[in-house]
VEXDO-129131 format. One line per field, with one value per residue (C-alpha): x, y, z; chain; residue number from 0; residue in three letters. Coordinates in steps of 0.5 Angstrom, whole numbers. Example, Ala and Ser with C-alpha at 12.3 -4.5 7.8 and 13.67 -1.06 7.14 Angstrom:
<filums>
X c(25  27) $
Y c(-9  -2) $
Z c(16  14) $
chain c(A  A) $
n c(0  1) $
res c(Ala  Ser) $
</filums>
This chain:
<filums>
X c(0  6  2  -3  4  5  12  11  17  15  19  25  30  35  32  38  35  28  31  35  29  25  31  31  23  23  29  24  18  15  12  8  11  8  12  9  12  19  24  26  22  22  30  35  39  33  32  40  40  34  38  32  27  24  18  17  19  14  8  10  4  6  1  1  0  2  -6  -7  -2  -5  -12  -15  -10  -12  -6  1  7  12  19  22  27  22  19  20  15  10  5  5  6  14  16  22  23  21  15  13  13  9  3  4  3  -2  -7  -5  -10  -16  -14  -8  -3  3  10  12  19  21  26  33  35  30  26  18  15  11  5  6  8  2  -2  0  -2  5  12  18  25  31  36  43  50  48  55  53  46  45  42  41  34  34  38  32  27  32  32  24  23  27  24  17  20  22  15  11  15  13  6  5  8  2  -5  -7  -11  -16  -19  -19  -25  -25  -20  -23  -20  -15  -21  -26  -21  -20  -28  -29  -23  -27  -34  -31  -28  -34  -38  -33  -33  -41  -41  -36  -30  -26  -24  -23  -19  -14  -15  -8  -6  -13  -14  -7  -7  -14  -11  -6  -11  -15  -10  -7  -14  -13  -21  -25  -30  -36  -33  -32  -39  -41  -37  -40  -47  -46  -43  -49  -54  -50  -51  -59  -59  -56  -61) $
Y c(0  5  8  11  14  22  24  32  37  43  49  46  51  47  45  40  37  36  32  28  26  25  20  17  16  12  7  5  5  11  17  22  28  34  41  46  53  51  56  54  49  47  48  45  43  39  35  34  31  27  23  19  21  27  23  24  32  33  29  33  37  44  47  53  50  43  43  43  37  33  34  27  23  19  18  22  22  28  27  31  31  36  30  34  39  35  30  25  18  17  12  10  9  2  3  9  5  -1  4  8  2  -1  5  6  0  5  11  16  17  22  22  29  33  40  45  43  49  49  42  42  48  45  48  44  37  38  37  30  24  21  23  19  20  16  13  17  18  22  26  28  27  31  28  31  32  27  22  22  21  15  12  12  10  4  2  3  -2  -7  -7  -7  -13  -17  -14  -16  -23  -25  -24  -18  -20  -16  -10  -3  1  7  12  19  24  30  34  31  32  39  40  36  41  47  45  43  50  53  49  51  58  58  54  59  54  57  65  67  73  68  61  59  52  49  48  46  40  38  37  33  29  28  26  21  18  16  17  13  16  14  16  23  23  21  27  32  29  30  37  39  36  41  47  45  44  51  55) $
Z c(0  -1  -6  0  3  2  4  6  6  10  7  5  3  -1  -8  -8  -2  -5  -11  -7  -3  -9  -11  -4  -5  -11  -9  -4  -8  -6  -11  -7  -6  -2  -1  3  1  -2  -2  -10  -14  -19  -20  -24  -18  -15  -22  -22  -16  -17  -22  -25  -20  -24  -25  -17  -18  -24  -20  -13  -10  -7  -2  2  9  13  14  6  5  11  8  7  11  16  20  20  23  24  24  30  35  39  43  50  48  45  49  43  42  40  35  32  25  24  29  25  18  21  23  17  13  17  16  9  8  10  7  6  11  11  14  15  15  17  15  14  19  25  24  25  29  35  32  25  29  34  27  27  30  33  32  30  31  28  33  32  35  41  40  33  31  25  19  12  10  5  9  14  8  6  13  14  6  7  14  10  4  9  13  6  4  11  10  3  4  9  9  12  18  22  19  23  24  19  23  23  18  19  17  21  27  26  25  32  35  32  35  42  42  41  46  51  50  50  57  60  61  56  56  49  52  56  53  56  53  54  47  45  51  49  42  44  48  42  37  42  43  35  34  29  25  29  35  33  31  38  41  36  37  45  44  39  45  50  46  45  52  54  49) $
chain c(A  A  A  A  A  A  A  A  A  A  A  A  A  A  A  A  A  A  A  A  A  A  A  A  A  A  A  A  A  A  A  A  A  A  A  A  A  A  A  A  A  A  A  A  A  A  A  A  A  A  A  A  A  A  A  A  A  A  A  A  A  A  A  A  A  A  A  A  A  A  A  A  A  A  A  A  A  A  A  A  A  A  A  A  A  A  A  A  A  A  A  A  A  A  A  A  A  A  A  A  A  A  A  A  A  A  A  A  A  A  A  A  A  A  A  A  A  A  A  A  A  A  A  A  A  A  A  A  A  A  A  A  A  A  A  A  A  A  A  A  A  A  A  A  A  A  A  A  A  A  A  A  A  A  A  A  A  A  A  A  A  A  A  A  A  A  A  A  A  A  A  A  A  A  A  A  A  A  A  A  A  A  A  A  A  A  A  A  A  A  A  A  A  A  A  A  A  A  A  A  A  A  A  A  A  A  A  A  A  A  A  A  A  A  A  A  A  A  A  A  A  A  A  A  A  A  A  A  A  A  A  A  A  A  A  A  A  A  A) $
n c(0  1  2  3  4  5  6  7  8  9  10  11  12  13  14  15  16  17  18  19  20  21  22  23  24  25  26  27  28  29  30  31  32  33  34  35  36  37  38  39  40  41  42  43  44  45  46  47  48  49  50  51  52  53  54  55  56  57  58  59  60  61  62  63  64  65  66  67  68  69  70  71  72  73  74  75  76  77  78  79  80  81  82  83  84  85  86  87  88  89  90  91  92  93  94  95  96  97  98  99  100  101  102  103  104  105  106  107  108  109  110  111  112  113  114  115  116  117  118  119  120  121  122  123  124  125  126  127  128  129  130  131  132  133  134  135  136  137  138  139  140  141  142  143  144  145  146  147  148  149  150  151  152  153  154  155  156  157  158  159  160  161  162  163  164  165  166  167  168  169  170  171  172  173  174  175  176  177  178  179  180  181  182  183  184  185  186  187  188  189  190  191  192  193  194  195  196  197  198  199  200  201  202  203  204  205  206  207  208  209  210  211  212  213  214  215  216  217  218  219  220  221  222  223  224  225  226  227  228  229  230  231  232  233  234  235  236  237  238) $
res c(Met  Leu  Lys  Asn  Ile  Arg  Val  Val  Leu  Val  Glu  Pro  Ser  His  Pro  Gly  Asn  Ile  Gly  Ser  Ala  Ala  Arg  Ala  Met  Lys  Thr  Met  Gly  Leu  His  Arg  Leu  Tyr  Leu  Val  Asn  Pro  Lys  Glu  Phe  Pro  His  Leu  Glu  Ala  Thr  Ala  Leu  Ala  Ser  Gly  Ala  Ser  Asp  Val  Leu  Glu  Gly  Ala  Ile  Cys  Cys  Ser  Ser  Leu  Met  Asp  Ala  Leu  His  Gly  Thr  Val  Phe  Ser  Val  Ala  Ser  Thr  Ser  Arg  His  Arg  Glu  Leu  Ser  His  Val  Val  Leu  Asn  Ala  Lys  Glu  Ser  Ala  Glu  Arg  Leu  Leu  Ser  Asp  Ser  Phe  Val  Gly  Asp  Val  Ala  Leu  Val  Phe  Gly  Pro  Glu  Arg  Thr  Gly  Leu  Ser  Val  Glu  Asp  Ala  Ser  Leu  Cys  Asn  Ala  Ile  Ala  Met  Ile  Ala  Cys  Asn  Pro  Gln  Tyr  Ser  Ser  Leu  Asn  Leu  Ala  Gln  Ala  Val  Gln  Val  Phe  Cys  Tyr  Glu  Leu  Ala  Leu  Val  Ser  Glu  Glu  Phe  Leu  Ser  Thr  Thr  Phe  Lys  Gly  Lys  Arg  Ala  Ser  Pro  Ala  Ser  His  Glu  Glu  Val  Glu  Met  Leu  Met  Thr  His  Leu  Glu  Asp  Val  Leu  Ile  Glu  Val  Asp  Phe  Leu  Lys  Pro  Lys  Asn  Pro  Gly  Arg  Leu  Met  Gln  Arg  Leu  Arg  Arg  Leu  Ile  Leu  Arg  Ser  Asp  Leu  Glu  Arg  Glu  Glu  Val  Asn  Ile  Leu  Arg  Gly  Phe  Leu  Gly  Ala  Val  Gln  Lys  Lys  Gly  Arg) $
</filums>
């Protein structure tokens, strides 16, 4: 199910890294590249370093925000070292590959990478369901963007062979899409304001913590519908 996996590069600054990432993807059988506000693309250096993976570059989808790049996905993993600032489930490269491939049987999934210099912001990483880290030398843990993409794509290729060589057992209930979770968050915020639990002028970190809680819950579509039905009942009761 590699065809349902997106590789998302957020604000890549070097076109050569885009080309190298495309090459890394194609060698492992992945082709769906999403670029969020790339500094320079298309670019001759990207094409040169893609080295035969120009079809991946030509099919790349450029987006104005990570929210747009995640549109339609059912699960996403952020590659980031900022795990101490987030409450997400932390996976290693192999575990993230297993989970991504598992959910790719029911819909699109995404593997997200941040800018070369700063990595993903806490805000962007918070939009993903889980975060993943690559085990590195603690004295020198600097990985090039394309190298990181290669590591994850390699793990995905290995896991896909394991999945495809056996019968997939146990179908997971339909997970909630990114948009459905975002609509739930908006609905929840509206209700919290209506019942005077959330103060718009002094919100603090309440919604951020609730977002983390909901993303950790890995909600199914039916569960989102139940929660929104409950929120709707609360609103009717208060009128």
